[in-house]
Structure formats: structure tokens, C-alpha cells
C-alpha positions as CSV (number, residue, x, y, z in Angstrom):
1,M,103.7,138.9,127.3
2,R,105.1,141.9,125.3
3,I,103.4,143.5,122.4
4,T,105.3,145.6,119.9
5,R,103.1,147.7,117.4
6,Y,105.0,148.5,114.1
7,A,101.9,149.7,112.1
8,A,98.4,151.1,112.6
9,G,95.3,148.9,111.7
10,L,93.7,148.2,115.0
11,A,90.3,149.5,113.7
12,A,89.1,145.9,113.4
13,A,90.2,145.1,117.1
14,G,86.5,144.4,118.1
15,L,85.5,142.0,115.4
16,L,86.5,138.7,117.0
17,L,84.7,139.7,120.1
18,T,81.6,140.5,118.4
19,A,81.6,138.0,115.5
20,C,79.6,135.4,117.1
21,G,77.7,137.8,119.5
22,G,77.4,138.2,123.2
23,S,79.0,136.2,126.0
24,E,79.6,133.3,123.7
25,A,82.1,135.4,121.7
26,G,83.6,136.7,124.9
27,N,84.0,133.1,126.1
28,Q,85.8,132.0,122.7
29,A,88.1,135.0,122.9
30,E,89.1,133.9,126.6
31,D,89.7,130.4,125.3
32,A,91.8,131.6,122.2
33,A,94.1,133.5,124.7
34,E,95.0,130.3,126.4
35,N,97.7,127.9,125.0
36,T,96.7,124.8,123.2
37,A,100.1,123.2,123.5
38,E,101.8,121.9,126.6
39,V,105.4,123.5,127.1
40,A,108.2,121.0,126.7
41,E,110.4,120.8,129.8
42,E,113.0,118.3,128.7
43,V,114.5,119.7,125.5
44,D,118.0,119.1,123.9
45,F,119.1,121.0,121.0
46,P,122.3,121.2,119.1
47,A,124.8,123.7,120.3
48,G,124.7,127.0,118.5
49,S,121.4,126.2,116.7
50,T,118.5,128.7,116.5
51,M,116.5,126.4,118.8
52,A,119.2,126.3,121.4
53,E,119.5,130.0,121.4
54,L,115.8,130.7,121.7
55,N,115.4,128.0,124.4
56,E,118.3,129.6,126.4
57,A,116.8,133.1,125.8
58,G,113.5,131.9,127.2
59,T,111.7,134.0,124.6
60,I,110.9,134.2,120.9
61,T,109.8,137.1,118.8
62,V,106.9,136.4,116.5
63,G,105.4,138.6,113.8
64,T,101.7,138.2,113.0
65,K,98.7,140.3,111.9
66,F,96.7,142.3,114.3
67,D,93.6,143.0,112.2
68,Q,92.5,139.7,110.9
69,P,89.6,137.9,112.8
70,G,90.2,134.2,113.1
71,F,93.9,134.2,112.3
72,G,95.6,137.1,113.9
73,L,93.7,139.8,115.7
74,F,94.6,142.1,118.5
75,N,92.3,141.6,121.5
76,P,92.2,144.9,123.4
77,N,90.9,143.4,126.6
78,E,93.6,140.8,127.1
79,E,96.3,143.0,125.2
80,V,97.4,140.1,123.1
81,P,96.8,138.9,119.6
82,E,94.6,135.9,119.1
83,G,93.8,133.5,116.3
84,F,94.8,130.4,114.3
85,D,98.3,131.8,113.3
86,V,98.8,132.9,116.9
87,E,98.0,129.3,118.2
88,I,100.5,127.8,115.6
89,A,103.2,130.2,116.9
90,K,102.4,129.1,120.4
91,I,102.7,125.5,119.5
92,I,106.1,126.1,118.0
93,A,107.3,128.2,121.0
94,A,106.0,125.4,123.4
95,E,108.3,122.9,121.7
96,L,111.1,125.2,122.2
97,G,110.3,125.3,126.0
98,I,108.7,128.8,125.9
99,A,105.6,129.6,127.5
100,A,102.9,131.6,125.7
101,E,103.4,134.5,128.0
102,D,107.1,134.7,127.1
103,I,106.4,135.3,123.4
104,E,107.0,138.9,122.2
105,W,104.3,139.7,119.4
106,V,105.3,142.1,116.7
107,E,102.5,143.5,114.4
108,T,103.3,142.5,110.8
109,V,101.6,143.8,107.7
110,S,101.9,142.3,104.2
111,A,104.5,144.7,103.0
112,N,107.1,144.4,105.9
113,R,107.2,140.7,106.6
114,E,110.4,139.9,104.6
115,P,112.2,142.9,105.9
116,F,111.4,142.1,109.4
117,I,112.8,138.5,108.9
118,Q,115.8,139.7,107.1
119,N,116.6,142.4,109.6
120,G,116.2,140.1,112.5
121,D,113.3,142.2,114.1
122,V,111.4,138.8,114.4
123,D,112.4,135.2,114.7
124,I,109.4,134.0,112.7
125,V,106.4,135.3,110.9
126,V,103.1,133.5,111.1
127,A,100.8,135.9,109.4
128,T,98.7,134.4,106.7
129,Y,101.9,134.3,104.8
130,T,101.5,132.7,101.3
131,I,104.5,130.6,100.1
132,N,105.7,131.8,96.7
133,D,108.9,131.6,94.6
134,T,109.6,135.4,94.7
135,R,109.5,135.5,98.5
136,K,111.5,132.2,98.7
137,Q,114.4,134.3,97.2
138,L,114.6,136.4,100.2
139,I,113.5,134.1,103.2
140,D,112.7,130.4,103.9
141,F,109.3,129.0,104.7
142,A,108.4,126.2,107.0
143,G,105.1,124.5,106.3
144,P,102.6,124.9,104.7
145,Y,100.3,124.6,107.6
146,Y,97.0,125.8,106.0
147,E,95.9,126.4,102.4
148,A,93.4,129.2,101.7
149,G,92.2,130.6,98.3
150,Q,91.7,134.1,97.1
151,D,88.0,135.2,97.1
152,I,86.1,138.6,97.0
153,M,84.1,140.4,99.6
154,V,81.2,142.7,98.5
155,A,78.6,144.9,100.2
156,E,75.4,143.0,101.3
157,G,73.3,142.0,98.5
158,N,76.2,142.2,96.1
159,P,74.9,145.4,94.3
160,E,77.6,145.3,91.5
161,G,76.7,141.6,90.6
162,I,80.4,140.4,91.2
163,E,80.5,136.6,91.0
164,G,84.1,136.1,90.3
165,P,87.5,137.8,89.3
166,E,86.4,138.5,85.7
167,D,83.6,140.7,87.0
168,L,86.2,143.1,88.4
169,A,86.9,145.0,85.2
170,G,85.9,148.6,85.7
171,K,85.4,148.1,89.4
172,N,87.4,149.6,92.3
173,V,88.8,146.8,94.2
174,C,90.7,147.0,97.5
175,S,93.5,144.9,98.6
176,V,96.7,145.3,100.6
177,E,100.2,146.5,99.5
178,G,102.8,143.6,99.2
179,S,100.1,140.9,99.3
180,T,99.9,137.9,96.9
181,P,96.0,138.8,96.1
182,A,96.9,142.3,95.2
183,Q,99.8,141.1,92.8
184,N,97.4,138.7,91.2
185,I,94.8,141.4,90.5
186,R,97.8,143.5,88.8
187,D,99.0,140.5,86.8
188,N,95.8,138.8,85.7
189,Y,93.0,141.3,86.0
190,P,94.5,144.7,85.0
191,E,91.2,146.1,84.0
192,A,90.2,146.3,87.6
193,T,91.2,149.6,89.5
194,L,93.2,148.6,92.6
195,T,93.1,150.6,95.7
196,L,95.8,149.4,98.3
197,F,96.2,150.0,102.0
198,D,98.5,148.7,104.6
199,V,95.8,146.5,106.5
200,Y,92.7,144.8,105.4
201,S,90.7,146.6,108.1
202,K,91.0,149.7,106.0
203,C,89.7,148.0,102.9
204,A,86.7,147.0,105.0
205,D,86.2,150.5,106.2
206,A,86.4,151.7,102.4
207,L,83.9,149.1,101.3
208,A,81.4,150.1,104.1
209,A,81.8,153.7,103.1
210,G,81.1,152.9,99.4
211,Q,84.6,154.1,98.3
212,V,85.3,150.7,96.8
213,D,83.2,148.1,95.2
214,A,84.8,145.0,96.6
215,V,87.7,143.7,98.7
216,T,89.9,140.7,97.6
217,T,92.2,138.6,99.7
218,D,92.3,135.0,101.1
219,N,88.8,133.6,101.8
220,V,89.6,132.9,105.5
221,I,90.6,136.5,106.0
222,L,87.4,137.6,104.3
223,T,85.2,135.1,106.3
224,G,86.4,136.9,109.6
225,L,85.7,140.3,108.1
226,V,82.2,139.2,107.0
227,A,81.4,137.7,110.4
228,G,82.2,141.0,112.1
229,S,80.4,143.2,109.8
230,D,76.8,142.6,111.3
231,G,75.5,141.7,107.9
232,A,77.0,144.7,105.9
233,F,79.4,142.4,103.9
234,E,79.1,139.1,102.0
235,L,81.4,136.6,100.5
236,V,81.2,135.8,96.8
237,G,82.4,132.3,97.7
238,N,84.3,131.5,94.5
239,P,88.0,131.0,95.3
240,F,90.2,131.3,92.3
241,T,93.8,130.7,93.7
242,Q,95.5,128.3,96.0
243,E,97.4,130.1,98.8
244,P,99.5,127.8,100.9
245,Y,100.3,129.6,104.3
246,G,103.9,129.0,105.6
247,I,106.0,130.3,108.5
248,G,108.7,132.7,107.5
249,L,112.2,132.4,108.9
250,A,115.6,133.5,108.0
251,K,117.0,132.1,104.8
252,G,119.5,129.3,105.0
253,D,118.6,128.2,108.6
254,D,117.6,124.8,107.4
255,E,118.0,123.3,111.0
256,F,115.3,125.6,112.3
257,R,113.1,125.0,109.3
258,D,113.4,121.3,109.8
259,F,112.5,121.7,113.5
260,I,109.4,123.7,112.8
261,N,108.3,121.3,110.1
262,D,108.6,118.5,112.5
263,V,106.6,120.4,115.1
264,L,103.8,120.9,112.6
265,E,103.7,117.4,111.6
266,E,103.5,116.4,115.2
267,S,100.7,118.9,115.9
268,Y,98.7,117.2,112.9
269,E,99.0,113.9,114.5
270,N,98.3,114.6,118.2
271,G,95.5,116.9,117.5
272,T,96.8,120.2,118.7
273,W,96.6,121.8,115.2
274,A,92.9,120.7,114.9
275,E,92.3,122.2,118.5
276,A,93.8,125.4,117.5
277,W,91.5,125.7,114.4
278,D,88.4,124.9,116.4
279,R,89.0,127.4,119.0
280,T,89.8,130.3,116.6
281,A,89.0,130.4,112.9
282,G,86.7,127.6,113.1
283,A,84.7,129.1,115.9
284,I,84.1,132.1,113.6
285,S,83.4,130.4,110.4
286,G,81.5,127.5,111.8
287,T,83.7,125.0,110.1
288,E,85.5,121.9,111.3
289,A,89.1,121.7,111.0
290,P,90.1,120.8,107.4
291,E,92.8,118.2,106.3
292,P,96.1,119.9,107.0
293,P,98.5,120.2,104.0
294,A,101.6,118.2,103.8
295,V,104.7,120.2,104.7
296,D,107.2,120.9,102.0
297,R,110.7,119.4,102.7
298,Y,112.6,121.3,100.1
């Protein structure tokens, strides 16, 4: 398996291994490195399709996050990313006849996901990637395969008394450049002072150092950061948006998009989607697999 790093942000690399403590966390990390999907051996794709090209090449390049516990986090012991997004990508690859060890992983951050797709640096992006109309002008999405909600992370004890986004006025709030949560703060809560980094691990560092009052992004991302903070952070627990996560791909490739949607729906039905959740994000958050969202067949 090959890894390509396009950005920094591995400061959080130990979070998944320590989130649940001791050998149990190590066992979960080992489990997460495995593939939950059986690789298809008998496949037949239309000539000239993206699916046929990837199957013939025997590899797929996937963009994902490397700093988000539970969804996409680089495991320095295994030298691979792991998490729910990673497992979703493995499920798609398996249906293309591509084994997990033949996936090329590329680190993507919020600001470079569309350029990486447009430039052909990656075949797909599975990276806590909210579907919205602005992005759909540049790329296409399969899915959604999960729905999150924007929330707020604060220091232990919530010293600033932040209970929701209205309380961010006059506060220094950290998020990531190019992200939907950051744009939401700009548009709807302009009295907050926004500090931006390229990855959320740097926001966590800033919160720990007292340089910011809060961190805001999707609740599932924050849950992983809270779990890895050894009690230093807590989640406000008041989601105030809906964030449907999709799989980014080249604009106009309807055939590939339909294929991925078919794979997602099959994974909902045969249980591999729920297995992927239970072994990754569910293991960190202690939550059972939720009801998966209906894919959008636009």
C-alpha cells in the first residue's frame, strides 16, 4: 500500500491509538487496518468506463484526511490511514476488484479536495466531504453515505460558557480553511473571530494552548478529538447544521457516480457499511451504526 503526503498535520496521529486506552485501542487499530469488504473477482465493466480503467490498472488513488480520529487518521505503526472514510473507500475499491493493499492513499485537506479531483491527482475523495451546491459546480458527488452536524468543542469545564453558535460572538473560534463549518461561521456568525488552519489537529493544539476559545466543525470529527484529548476537551453537544458526507469524483462522470451509489446501497443492505462504522467511528464514540442516508440520484 502506498501513501502520498501532500500536507502536514500528523500531530494527531496518536489519537486513535490512545482514544480508548491501552491494548484495546491497539486491537481496534489493528482491526481497522483490515478490509471489511470481500474483493470482487468476477467483474465486468463497460469498455472505456472509469470502472474498467481502474480495474485494469489494479489500483485506485483515494484522497482522505490523515488527522481525524474515527474517519481518517494516519496510523504510524501500520503506515496507513484508518477510519470510517477509509473503510468506505475500501468497500468501493473491493467492488472494482482492487484489494486494500493496492489503494494509493493521498492526504487531502479541506482546501485542496476539489483541485485534487479536477487535476486528476486522485480518483475519488472520501474525506468528511460535505455535499453542497458550490462544490457541485466544480465536481460531482456520490452518496451521501453519512450525515453529520456542525458542533463546537471547548476546553474542559467550558470556561467561556459556550452553549451554541450564538455564544461565539466576541470569541476566538478555530476551524479549517476551505471547510463548510468555517464558511458557516463567516456567513452567519460574523461577530466571532475566526482563526483558520489547514487541518483540525492544529485547531486542537491552539485550544489546548489557550490561543482560541473554541473549535468548530462536524460533530463526528470533534468527537474523535475529544476522545483523544485525555479529558482536556469537551463537546458542547448542540449540532446546528446538517452535513451530508459524499464521495467526490470528476464532474460529468455519471457512470462512475452511479456505480459508487450502487456500491453504497449494497453496503447498507449487506451490513458492510455498519461493520465499517462499528470498527472505526463507532468504536471511538461508543455509538451503534446509525441509519444510513438515502443516496442522491441526481
